[in-house]
C-alpha positions, 0 to 999 in steps of 0.5 A: 500500500502506498499513497495514491492507492485506492484504499479502504478502511475496514471498521469492526465494532464488537463488544470487549467480551466477544470471543472467537475460539476461546480468545478475545475476538478483537485479538483474534481478528488482529492476528488473522488480519496480520496473517492475511497481510493487511497493511495496518490494524488498530484496536481502540477501546471505547469509554462509552457506547451502545449498540443494537440492544441500546444498553449503555456500556461505560467506564464510569465508576458507578457503572463499570463495565467489562463489556465496553465497545471495541473498534477494530480499524484495518486499512489496505488497498480495496482489493486486499480488504475485499479478500479478507471480508468473507473471513472476518464476517465469519469470525464476527457473529455479533457486532457491525462491520463497515467499509469506507473508501479513504485517501492515504496521504502518508504511509510509513517513513518518507 
């Protein structure tokens, strides 16, 4: 992947306590994307949010939750994202997966 390539960002929203084959789902997704050669992946733990069920999960002391929203973002060329989508879709049983076109301005050292 290099600046100017037609790139996409794959965003996956899951719960912190989501599992895949006994491991944390977000960790399993990161390792799978690395294995599949995706250019870059970042996992972010949200401080508050809700999903389809409308239950609010938060880090506030009184409402401490171990089920916080997790956002996995992967970026690569459109072709590479399209290749991994079926695999990732099978891994994510509950959550949201979306893809957006992006313009990469810089990638790595120049």
